mmCIF file of the N, C-alpha and C atoms, coordinates in Angstrom:
data_MODEL
# 
_entry.id   MODEL 
# 
loop_
_atom_site.group_PDB 
_atom_site.id 
_atom_site.type_symbol 
_atom_site.label_atom_id 
_atom_site.label_alt_id 
_atom_site.label_comp_id 
_atom_site.label_asym_id 
_atom_site.label_entity_id 
_atom_site.label_seq_id 
_atom_site.pdbx_PDB_ins_code 
_atom_site.Cartn_x 
_atom_site.Cartn_y 
_atom_site.Cartn_z 
_atom_site.occupancy 
_atom_site.B_iso_or_equiv 
_atom_site.pdbx_formal_charge 
_atom_site.auth_seq_id 
_atom_site.auth_comp_id 
_atom_site.auth_asym_id 
_atom_site.auth_atom_id 
_atom_site.pdbx_PDB_model_num 
ATOM 1   N N  . MET A 1 1  ? -6.180  8.037  -19.244 1.00 0.00 ? 1  MET A N  1 
ATOM 2   C CA . MET A 1 1  ? -6.334  7.564  -17.896 1.00 0.00 ? 1  MET A CA 1 
ATOM 3   C C  . MET A 1 1  ? -7.777  7.207  -17.587 1.00 0.00 ? 1  MET A C  1 
ATOM 4   N N  . SER A 1 2  ? -8.544  6.911  -18.552 1.00 0.00 ? 2  SER A N  1 
ATOM 5   C CA . SER A 1 2  ? -9.923  6.558  -18.253 1.00 0.00 ? 2  SER A CA 1 
ATOM 6   C C  . SER A 1 2  ? -9.969  5.194  -17.591 1.00 0.00 ? 2  SER A C  1 
ATOM 7   N N  . GLY A 1 3  ? -10.864 5.034  -16.641 1.00 0.00 ? 3  GLY A N  1 
ATOM 8   C CA . GLY A 1 3  ? -10.979 3.782  -15.915 1.00 0.00 ? 3  GLY A CA 1 
ATOM 9   C C  . GLY A 1 3  ? -10.127 3.725  -14.656 1.00 0.00 ? 3  GLY A C  1 
ATOM 10  N N  . LYS A 1 4  ? -9.222  4.679  -14.491 1.00 0.00 ? 4  LYS A N  1 
ATOM 11  C CA . LYS A 1 4  ? -8.388  4.697  -13.289 1.00 0.00 ? 4  LYS A CA 1 
ATOM 12  C C  . LYS A 1 4  ? -8.927  5.739  -12.327 1.00 0.00 ? 4  LYS A C  1 
ATOM 13  N N  . ARG A 1 5  ? -8.787  5.461  -11.050 1.00 0.00 ? 5  ARG A N  1 
ATOM 14  C CA . ARG A 1 5  ? -9.231  6.400  -10.039 1.00 0.00 ? 5  ARG A CA 1 
ATOM 15  C C  . ARG A 1 5  ? -8.109  6.606  -9.038  1.00 0.00 ? 5  ARG A C  1 
ATOM 16  N N  . ARG A 1 6  ? -8.224  7.658  -8.280  1.00 0.00 ? 6  ARG A N  1 
ATOM 17  C CA . ARG A 1 6  ? -7.265  7.888  -7.208  1.00 0.00 ? 6  ARG A CA 1 
ATOM 18  C C  . ARG A 1 6  ? -7.563  6.970  -6.055  1.00 0.00 ? 6  ARG A C  1 
ATOM 19  N N  . ARG A 1 7  ? -6.535  6.535  -5.398  1.00 0.00 ? 7  ARG A N  1 
ATOM 20  C CA . ARG A 1 7  ? -6.712  5.684  -4.228  1.00 0.00 ? 7  ARG A CA 1 
ATOM 21  C C  . ARG A 1 7  ? -6.990  6.576  -3.023  1.00 0.00 ? 7  ARG A C  1 
ATOM 22  N N  . SER A 1 8  ? -7.881  6.151  -2.165  1.00 0.00 ? 8  SER A N  1 
ATOM 23  C CA . SER A 1 8  ? -8.235  6.916  -0.973  1.00 0.00 ? 8  SER A CA 1 
ATOM 24  C C  . SER A 1 8  ? -7.144  6.792  0.081   1.00 0.00 ? 8  SER A C  1 
ATOM 25  N N  . HIS A 1 9  ? -7.250  7.621  1.103   1.00 0.00 ? 9  HIS A N  1 
ATOM 26  C CA . HIS A 1 9  ? -6.297  7.568  2.208   1.00 0.00 ? 9  HIS A CA 1 
ATOM 27  C C  . HIS A 1 9  ? -6.369  6.196  2.875   1.00 0.00 ? 9  HIS A C  1 
ATOM 28  N N  . GLY A 1 10 ? -5.210  5.600  3.132   1.00 0.00 ? 10 GLY A N  1 
ATOM 29  C CA . GLY A 1 10 ? -5.158  4.302  3.795   1.00 0.00 ? 10 GLY A CA 1 
ATOM 30  C C  . GLY A 1 10 ? -5.231  3.123  2.849   1.00 0.00 ? 10 GLY A C  1 
ATOM 31  N N  . GLU A 1 11 ? -5.337  3.359  1.533   1.00 0.00 ? 11 GLU A N  1 
ATOM 32  C CA . GLU A 1 11 ? -5.419  2.262  0.572   1.00 0.00 ? 11 GLU A CA 1 
ATOM 33  C C  . GLU A 1 11 ? -4.066  1.906  -0.040  1.00 0.00 ? 11 GLU A C  1 
ATOM 34  N N  . GLY A 1 12 ? -3.041  2.664  0.253   1.00 0.00 ? 12 GLY A N  1 
ATOM 35  C CA . GLY A 1 12 ? -1.721  2.362  -0.274  1.00 0.00 ? 12 GLY A CA 1 
ATOM 36  C C  . GLY A 1 12 ? -1.514  2.983  -1.646  1.00 0.00 ? 12 GLY A C  1 
ATOM 37  N N  . SER A 1 13 ? -0.360  2.689  -2.259  1.00 0.00 ? 13 SER A N  1 
ATOM 38  C CA . SER A 1 13 ? -0.058  3.205  -3.586  1.00 0.00 ? 13 SER A CA 1 
ATOM 39  C C  . SER A 1 13 ? 0.659   2.134  -4.396  1.00 0.00 ? 13 SER A C  1 
ATOM 40  N N  . VAL A 1 14 ? 0.445   2.145  -5.708  1.00 0.00 ? 14 VAL A N  1 
ATOM 41  C CA . VAL A 1 14 ? 1.030   1.175  -6.628  1.00 0.00 ? 14 VAL A CA 1 
ATOM 42  C C  . VAL A 1 14 ? 1.800   1.949  -7.683  1.00 0.00 ? 14 VAL A C  1 
ATOM 43  N N  . PHE A 1 15 ? 3.020   1.482  -8.004  1.00 0.00 ? 15 PHE A N  1 
ATOM 44  C CA . PHE A 1 15 ? 3.843   2.184  -8.979  1.00 0.00 ? 15 PHE A CA 1 
ATOM 45  C C  . PHE A 1 15 ? 4.842   1.222  -9.611  1.00 0.00 ? 15 PHE A C  1 
ATOM 46  N N  . LYS A 1 16 ? 5.414   1.640  -10.767 1.00 0.00 ? 16 LYS A N  1 
ATOM 47  C CA . LYS A 1 16 ? 6.438   0.839  -11.432 1.00 0.00 ? 16 LYS A CA 1 
ATOM 48  C C  . LYS A 1 16 ? 7.703   0.866  -10.589 1.00 0.00 ? 16 LYS A C  1 
ATOM 49  N N  . TYR A 1 17 ? 8.354   -0.310 -10.500 1.00 0.00 ? 17 TYR A N  1 
ATOM 50  C CA . TYR A 1 17 ? 9.544   -0.420 -9.663  1.00 0.00 ? 17 TYR A CA 1 
ATOM 51  C C  . TYR A 1 17 ? 10.471  -1.448 -10.274 1.00 0.00 ? 17 TYR A C  1 
ATOM 52  N N  . ARG A 1 18 ? 11.649  -1.050 -10.659 1.00 0.00 ? 18 ARG A N  1 
ATOM 53  C CA . ARG A 1 18 ? 12.648  -1.920 -11.276 1.00 0.00 ? 18 ARG A CA 1 
ATOM 54  C C  . ARG A 1 18 ? 12.069  -2.710 -12.439 1.00 0.00 ? 18 ARG A C  1 
ATOM 55  N N  . ASP A 1 19 ? 12.002  -4.040 -12.350 1.00 0.00 ? 19 ASP A N  1 
ATOM 56  C CA . ASP A 1 19 ? 11.521  -4.868 -13.457 1.00 0.00 ? 19 ASP A CA 1 
ATOM 57  C C  . ASP A 1 19 ? 10.031  -5.157 -13.391 1.00 0.00 ? 19 ASP A C  1 
ATOM 58  N N  . GLY A 1 20 ? 9.329   -4.613 -12.430 1.00 0.00 ? 20 GLY A N  1 
ATOM 59  C CA . GLY A 1 20 ? 7.906   -4.906 -12.280 1.00 0.00 ? 20 GLY A CA 1 
ATOM 60  C C  . GLY A 1 20 ? 7.178   -3.755 -11.610 1.00 0.00 ? 20 GLY A C  1 
ATOM 61  N N  . PHE A 1 21 ? 6.390   -4.103 -10.614 1.00 0.00 ? 21 PHE A N  1 
ATOM 62  C CA . PHE A 1 21 ? 5.607   -3.114 -9.889  1.00 0.00 ? 21 PHE A CA 1 
ATOM 63  C C  . PHE A 1 21 ? 5.794   -3.308 -8.390  1.00 0.00 ? 21 PHE A C  1 
ATOM 64  N N  . ALA A 1 22 ? 5.482   -2.250 -7.638  1.00 0.00 ? 22 ALA A N  1 
ATOM 65  C CA . ALA A 1 22 ? 5.549   -2.309 -6.178  1.00 0.00 ? 22 ALA A CA 1 
ATOM 66  C C  . ALA A 1 22 ? 4.348   -1.569 -5.613  1.00 0.00 ? 22 ALA A C  1 
ATOM 67  N N  . ALA A 1 23 ? 3.987   -1.931 -4.399  1.00 0.00 ? 23 ALA A N  1 
ATOM 68  C CA . ALA A 1 23 ? 2.924   -1.242 -3.670  1.00 0.00 ? 23 ALA A CA 1 
ATOM 69  C C  . ALA A 1 23 ? 3.390   -1.058 -2.241  1.00 0.00 ? 23 ALA A C  1 
ATOM 70  N N  . VAL A 1 24 ? 2.978   0.038  -1.656  1.00 0.00 ? 24 VAL A N  1 
ATOM 71  C CA . VAL A 1 24 ? 3.329   0.305  -0.259  1.00 0.00 ? 24 VAL A CA 1 
ATOM 72  C C  . VAL A 1 24 ? 2.057   0.710  0.475   1.00 0.00 ? 24 VAL A C  1 
ATOM 73  N N  . LEU A 1 25 ? 1.903   0.162  1.678   1.00 0.00 ? 25 LEU A N  1 
ATOM 74  C CA . LEU A 1 25 ? 0.743   0.450  2.521   1.00 0.00 ? 25 LEU A CA 1 
ATOM 75  C C  . LEU A 1 25 ? 1.250   0.943  3.864   1.00 0.00 ? 25 LEU A C  1 
ATOM 76  N N  . GLU A 1 26 ? 0.783   2.109  4.275   1.00 0.00 ? 26 GLU A N  1 
ATOM 77  C CA . GLU A 1 26 ? 1.192   2.645  5.569   1.00 0.00 ? 26 GLU A CA 1 
ATOM 78  C C  . GLU A 1 26 ? 0.337   2.016  6.656   1.00 0.00 ? 26 GLU A C  1 
ATOM 79  N N  . ILE A 1 27 ? 0.984   1.336  7.595   1.00 0.00 ? 27 ILE A N  1 
ATOM 80  C CA . ILE A 1 27 ? 0.286   0.636  8.659   1.00 0.00 ? 27 ILE A CA 1 
ATOM 81  C C  . ILE A 1 27 ? -0.051  1.586  9.802   1.00 0.00 ? 27 ILE A C  1 
ATOM 82  N N  . GLY A 1 28 ? 0.835   2.488  10.120  1.00 0.00 ? 28 GLY A N  1 
ATOM 83  C CA . GLY A 1 28 ? 0.606   3.436  11.215  1.00 0.00 ? 28 GLY A CA 1 
ATOM 84  C C  . GLY A 1 28 ? 1.929   3.995  11.699  1.00 0.00 ? 28 GLY A C  1 
ATOM 85  N N  . TRP A 1 29 ? 1.907   4.578  12.877  1.00 0.00 ? 29 TRP A N  1 
ATOM 86  C CA . TRP A 1 29 ? 3.101   5.170  13.461  1.00 0.00 ? 29 TRP A CA 1 
ATOM 87  C C  . TRP A 1 29 ? 3.630   4.301  14.581  1.00 0.00 ? 29 TRP A C  1 
ATOM 88  N N  . GLY A 1 30 ? 4.949   4.138  14.595  1.00 0.00 ? 30 GLY A N  1 
ATOM 89  C CA . GLY A 1 30 ? 5.612   3.471  15.704  1.00 0.00 ? 30 GLY A CA 1 
ATOM 90  C C  . GLY A 1 30 ? 5.973   4.524  16.734  1.00 0.00 ? 30 GLY A C  1 
ATOM 91  N N  . GLU A 1 31 ? 7.054   4.304  17.456  1.00 0.00 ? 31 GLU A N  1 
ATOM 92  C CA . GLU A 1 31 ? 7.507   5.279  18.441  1.00 0.00 ? 31 GLU A CA 1 
ATOM 93  C C  . GLU A 1 31 ? 7.993   6.567  17.774  1.00 0.00 ? 31 GLU A C  1 
ATOM 94  N N  . VAL A 1 32 ? 8.777   6.402  16.706  1.00 0.00 ? 32 VAL A N  1 
ATOM 95  C CA . VAL A 1 32 ? 9.396   7.561  16.078  1.00 0.00 ? 32 VAL A CA 1 
ATOM 96  C C  . VAL A 1 32 ? 9.029   7.703  14.609  1.00 0.00 ? 32 VAL A C  1 
ATOM 97  N N  . LYS A 1 33 ? 8.932   6.589  13.889  1.00 0.00 ? 33 LYS A N  1 
ATOM 98  C CA . LYS A 1 33 ? 8.717   6.691  12.450  1.00 0.00 ? 33 LYS A CA 1 
ATOM 99  C C  . LYS A 1 33 ? 7.543   5.841  11.987  1.00 0.00 ? 33 LYS A C  1 
ATOM 100 N N  . ARG A 1 34 ? 7.171   6.025  10.722  1.00 0.00 ? 34 ARG A N  1 
ATOM 101 C CA . ARG A 1 34 ? 6.037   5.321  10.141  1.00 0.00 ? 34 ARG A CA 1 
ATOM 102 C C  . ARG A 1 34 ? 6.354   3.847  9.931   1.00 0.00 ? 34 ARG A C  1 
ATOM 103 N N  . SER A 1 35 ? 5.330   3.033  10.000  1.00 0.00 ? 35 SER A N  1 
ATOM 104 C CA . SER A 1 35 ? 5.464   1.612  9.724   1.00 0.00 ? 35 SER A CA 1 
ATOM 105 C C  . SER A 1 35 ? 4.781   1.338  8.390   1.00 0.00 ? 35 SER A C  1 
ATOM 106 N N  . ARG A 1 36 ? 5.529   0.744  7.446   1.00 0.00 ? 36 ARG A N  1 
ATOM 107 C CA . ARG A 1 36 ? 5.000   0.489  6.111   1.00 0.00 ? 36 ARG A CA 1 
ATOM 108 C C  . ARG A 1 36 ? 5.210   -0.964 5.718   1.00 0.00 ? 36 ARG A C  1 
ATOM 109 N N  . LYS A 1 37 ? 4.311   -1.479 4.903   1.00 0.00 ? 37 LYS A N  1 
ATOM 110 C CA . LYS A 1 37 ? 4.442   -2.815 4.322   1.00 0.00 ? 37 LYS A CA 1 
ATOM 111 C C  . LYS A 1 37 ? 4.613   -2.652 2.819   1.00 0.00 ? 37 LYS A C  1 
ATOM 112 N N  . TRP A 1 38 ? 5.588   -3.355 2.243   1.00 0.00 ? 38 TRP A N  1 
ATOM 113 C CA . TRP A 1 38 ? 5.873   -3.304 0.812   1.00 0.00 ? 38 TRP A CA 1 
ATOM 114 C C  . TRP A 1 38 ? 5.492   -4.621 0.168   1.00 0.00 ? 38 TRP A C  1 
ATOM 115 N N  . VAL A 1 39 ? 4.968   -4.548 -1.051  1.00 0.00 ? 39 VAL A N  1 
ATOM 116 C CA . VAL A 1 39 ? 4.588   -5.722 -1.836  1.00 0.00 ? 39 VAL A CA 1 
ATOM 117 C C  . VAL A 1 39 ? 5.162   -5.542 -3.237  1.00 0.00 ? 39 VAL A C  1 
ATOM 118 N N  . TYR A 1 40 ? 5.753   -6.607 -3.786  1.00 0.00 ? 40 TYR A N  1 
ATOM 119 C CA . TYR A 1 40 ? 6.360   -6.556 -5.112  1.00 0.00 ? 40 TYR A CA 1 
ATOM 120 C C  . TYR A 1 40 ? 5.755   -7.626 -6.013  1.00 0.00 ? 40 TYR A C  1 
ATOM 121 N N  . GLY A 1 41 ? 5.797   -7.383 -7.330  1.00 0.00 ? 41 GLY A N  1 
ATOM 122 C CA . GLY A 1 41 ? 5.316   -8.369 -8.288  1.00 0.00 ? 41 GLY A CA 1 
ATOM 123 C C  . GLY A 1 41 ? 5.702   -7.993 -9.704  1.00 0.00 ? 41 GLY A C  1 
ATOM 124 N N  . LYS A 1 42 ? 5.537   -8.940 -10.626 1.00 0.00 ? 42 LYS A N  1 
ATOM 125 C CA . LYS A 1 42 ? 5.886   -8.709 -12.025 1.00 0.00 ? 42 LYS A CA 1 
ATOM 126 C C  . LYS A 1 42 ? 4.838   -7.867 -12.752 1.00 0.00 ? 42 LYS A C  1 
ATOM 127 N N  . THR A 1 43 ? 3.559   -8.033 -12.388 1.00 0.00 ? 43 THR A N  1 
ATOM 128 C CA . THR A 1 43 ? 2.497   -7.296 -13.066 1.00 0.00 ? 43 THR A CA 1 
ATOM 129 C C  . THR A 1 43 ? 1.753   -6.411 -12.060 1.00 0.00 ? 43 THR A C  1 
ATOM 130 N N  . GLU A 1 44 ? 1.101   -5.390 -12.584 1.00 0.00 ? 44 GLU A N  1 
ATOM 131 C CA . GLU A 1 44 ? 0.334   -4.490 -11.720 1.00 0.00 ? 44 GLU A CA 1 
ATOM 132 C C  . GLU A 1 44 ? -0.846  -5.221 -11.084 1.00 0.00 ? 44 GLU A C  1 
ATOM 133 N N  . ARG A 1 45 ? -1.494  -6.109 -11.842 1.00 0.00 ? 45 ARG A N  1 
ATOM 134 C CA . ARG A 1 45 ? -2.634  -6.871 -11.324 1.00 0.00 ? 45 ARG A CA 1 
ATOM 135 C C  . ARG A 1 45 ? -2.203  -7.746 -10.146 1.00 0.00 ? 45 ARG A C  1 
ATOM 136 N N  . GLU A 1 46 ? -1.037  -8.387 -10.263 1.00 0.00 ? 46 GLU A N  1 
ATOM 137 C CA . GLU A 1 46 ? -0.509  -9.234 -9.191  1.00 0.00 ? 46 GLU A CA 1 
ATOM 138 C C  . GLU A 1 46 ? -0.269  -8.422 -7.916  1.00 0.00 ? 46 GLU A C  1 
ATOM 139 N N  . VAL A 1 47 ? 0.298   -7.234 -8.074  1.00 0.00 ? 47 VAL A N  1 
ATOM 140 C CA . VAL A 1 47 ? 0.579   -6.379 -6.930  1.00 0.00 ? 47 VAL A CA 1 
ATOM 141 C C  . VAL A 1 47 ? -0.723  -5.878 -6.305  1.00 0.00 ? 47 VAL A C  1 
ATOM 142 N N  . LEU A 1 48 ? -1.699  -5.518 -7.130  1.00 0.00 ? 48 LEU A N  1 
ATOM 143 C CA . LEU A 1 48 ? -2.990  -5.064 -6.603  1.00 0.00 ? 48 LEU A CA 1 
ATOM 144 C C  . LEU A 1 48 ? -3.683  -6.163 -5.808  1.00 0.00 ? 48 LEU A C  1 
ATOM 145 N N  . ASP A 1 49 ? -3.616  -7.401 -6.298  1.00 0.00 ? 49 ASP A N  1 
ATOM 146 C CA . ASP A 1 49 ? -4.219  -8.519 -5.570  1.00 0.00 ? 49 ASP A CA 1 
ATOM 147 C C  . ASP A 1 49 ? -3.546  -8.723 -4.215  1.00 0.00 ? 49 ASP A C  1 
ATOM 148 N N  . ARG A 1 50 ? -2.224  -8.647 -4.205  1.00 0.00 ? 50 ARG A N  1 
ATOM 149 C CA . ARG A 1 50 ? -1.490  -8.796 -2.941  1.00 0.00 ? 50 ARG A CA 1 
ATOM 150 C C  . ARG A 1 50 ? -1.786  -7.646 -1.989  1.00 0.00 ? 50 ARG A C  1 
ATOM 151 N N  . LEU A 1 51 ? -1.948  -6.432 -2.538  1.00 0.00 ? 51 LEU A N  1 
ATOM 152 C CA . LEU A 1 51 ? -2.254  -5.279 -1.713  1.00 0.00 ? 51 LEU A CA 1 
ATOM 153 C C  . LEU A 1 51 ? -3.634  -5.411 -1.075  1.00 0.00 ? 51 LEU A C  1 
ATOM 154 N N  . VAL A 1 52 ? -4.603  -5.916 -1.822  1.00 0.00 ? 52 VAL A N  1 
ATOM 155 C CA . VAL A 1 52 ? -5.944  -6.138 -1.270  1.00 0.00 ? 52 VAL A CA 1 
ATOM 156 C C  . VAL A 1 52 ? -5.878  -7.154 -0.140  1.00 0.00 ? 52 VAL A C  1 
ATOM 157 N N  . ASP A 1 53 ? -5.116  -8.238 -0.336  1.00 0.00 ? 53 ASP A N  1 
ATOM 158 C CA . ASP A 1 53 ? -4.947  -9.233 0.730   1.00 0.00 ? 53 ASP A CA 1 
ATOM 159 C C  . ASP A 1 53 ? -4.298  -8.610 1.962   1.00 0.00 ? 53 ASP A C  1 
ATOM 160 N N  . LEU A 1 54 ? -3.314  -7.769 1.744   1.00 0.00 ? 54 LEU A N  1 
ATOM 161 C CA . LEU A 1 54 ? -2.625  -7.117 2.854   1.00 0.00 ? 54 LEU A CA 1 
ATOM 162 C C  . LEU A 1 54 ? -3.559  -6.166 3.591   1.00 0.00 ? 54 LEU A C  1 
ATOM 163 N N  . CYS A 1 55 ? -4.417  -5.461 2.871   1.00 0.00 ? 55 CYS A N  1 
ATOM 164 C CA . CYS A 1 55 ? -5.363  -4.523 3.507   1.00 0.00 ? 55 CYS A CA 1 
ATOM 165 C C  . CYS A 1 55 ? -6.364  -5.255 4.382   1.00 0.00 ? 55 CYS A C  1 
ATOM 166 N N  . THR A 1 56 ? -6.763  -6.456 3.982   1.00 0.00 ? 56 THR A N  1 
ATOM 167 C CA . THR A 1 56 ? -7.732  -7.197 4.784   1.00 0.00 ? 56 THR A CA 1 
ATOM 168 C C  . THR A 1 56 ? -7.084  -7.820 6.013   1.00 0.00 ? 56 THR A C  1 
ATOM 169 N N  . VAL A 1 57 ? -5.794  -8.149 5.927   1.00 0.00 ? 57 VAL A N  1 
ATOM 170 C CA . VAL A 1 57 ? -5.091  -8.767 7.055   1.00 0.00 ? 57 VAL A CA 1 
ATOM 171 C C  . VAL A 1 57 ? -4.660  -7.725 8.073   1.00 0.00 ? 57 VAL A C  1 
ATOM 172 N N  . THR A 1 58 ? -4.098  -6.610 7.608   1.00 0.00 ? 58 THR A N  1 
ATOM 173 C CA . THR A 1 58 ? -3.590  -5.584 8.513   1.00 0.00 ? 58 THR A CA 1 
ATOM 174 C C  . THR A 1 58 ? -4.228  -4.244 8.187   1.00 0.00 ? 58 THR A C  1 
ATOM 175 N N  . PRO A 1 59 ? -5.364  -3.922 8.794   1.00 0.00 ? 59 PRO A N  1 
ATOM 176 C CA . PRO A 1 59 ? -5.971  -2.612 8.544   1.00 0.00 ? 59 PRO A CA 1 
ATOM 177 C C  . PRO A 1 59 ? -5.107  -1.502 9.118   1.00 0.00 ? 59 PRO A C  1 
ATOM 178 N N  . PRO A 1 60 ? -5.043  -0.351 8.446   1.00 0.00 ? 60 PRO A N  1 
ATOM 179 C CA . PRO A 1 60 ? -4.209  0.733  8.947   1.00 0.00 ? 60 PRO A CA 1 
ATOM 180 C C  . PRO A 1 60 ? -4.727  1.265  10.283  1.00 0.00 ? 60 PRO A C  1 
ATOM 181 N N  . SER A 1 61 ? -3.806  1.573  11.175  1.00 0.00 ? 61 SER A N  1 
ATOM 182 C CA . SER A 1 61 ? -4.205  2.113  12.476  1.00 0.00 ? 61 SER A CA 1 
ATOM 183 C C  . SER A 1 61 ? -4.383  3.615  12.360  1.00 0.00 ? 61 SER A C  1 
ATOM 184 N N  . ARG A 1 62 ? -5.254  4.142  13.146  1.00 0.00 ? 62 ARG A N  1 
ATOM 185 C CA . ARG A 1 62 ? -5.530  5.586  13.136  1.00 0.00 ? 62 ARG A CA 1 
ATOM 186 C C  . ARG A 1 62 ? -4.962  6.209  14.401  1.00 0.00 ? 62 ARG A C  1 
ATOM 187 N N  . SER A 1 63 ? -3.699  5.927  14.689  1.00 0.00 ? 63 SER A N  1 
ATOM 188 C CA . SER A 1 63 ? -3.091  6.450  15.906  1.00 0.00 ? 63 SER A CA 1 
ATOM 189 C C  . SER A 1 63 ? -2.873  7.959  15.785  1.00 0.00 ? 63 SER A C  1 
ATOM 190 N N  . VAL A 1 64 ? -3.022  8.636  16.878  1.00 0.00 ? 64 VAL A N  1 
ATOM 191 C CA . VAL A 1 64 ? -2.881  10.094 16.916  1.00 0.00 ? 64 VAL A CA 1 
ATOM 192 C C  . VAL A 1 64 ? -1.554  10.424 17.575  1.00 0.00 ? 64 VAL A C  1 
ATOM 193 N N  . ARG A 1 65 ? -0.806  11.275 16.911  1.00 0.00 ? 65 ARG A N  1 
ATOM 194 C CA . ARG A 1 65 ? 0.470   11.717 17.480  1.00 0.00 ? 65 ARG A CA 1 
ATOM 195 C C  . ARG A 1 65 ? 0.251   12.989 18.280  1.00 0.00 ? 65 ARG A C  1 
ATOM 196 N N  . LEU A 1 66 ? 0.781   13.011 19.485  1.00 0.00 ? 66 LEU A N  1 
ATOM 197 C CA . LEU A 1 66 ? 0.651   14.205 20.331  1.00 0.00 ? 66 LEU A CA 1 
ATOM 198 C C  . LEU A 1 66 ? 1.950   14.928 20.413  1.00 0.00 ? 66 LEU A C  1 
# 
């Protein structure tokens, strides 16, 4: 696992999924449940690129639940 690092909070996660890879990014909390964005691709690099684009377009909200 050299060269790999853990992703920080709010950066999403990337994993193998069916015939390729998937990434999920938590956007924040709605009224009752979490809001997430999913990204799919054939290669891990493709999914990481899409995830970076998604992070720049929709930054995660830091809403506080009371």
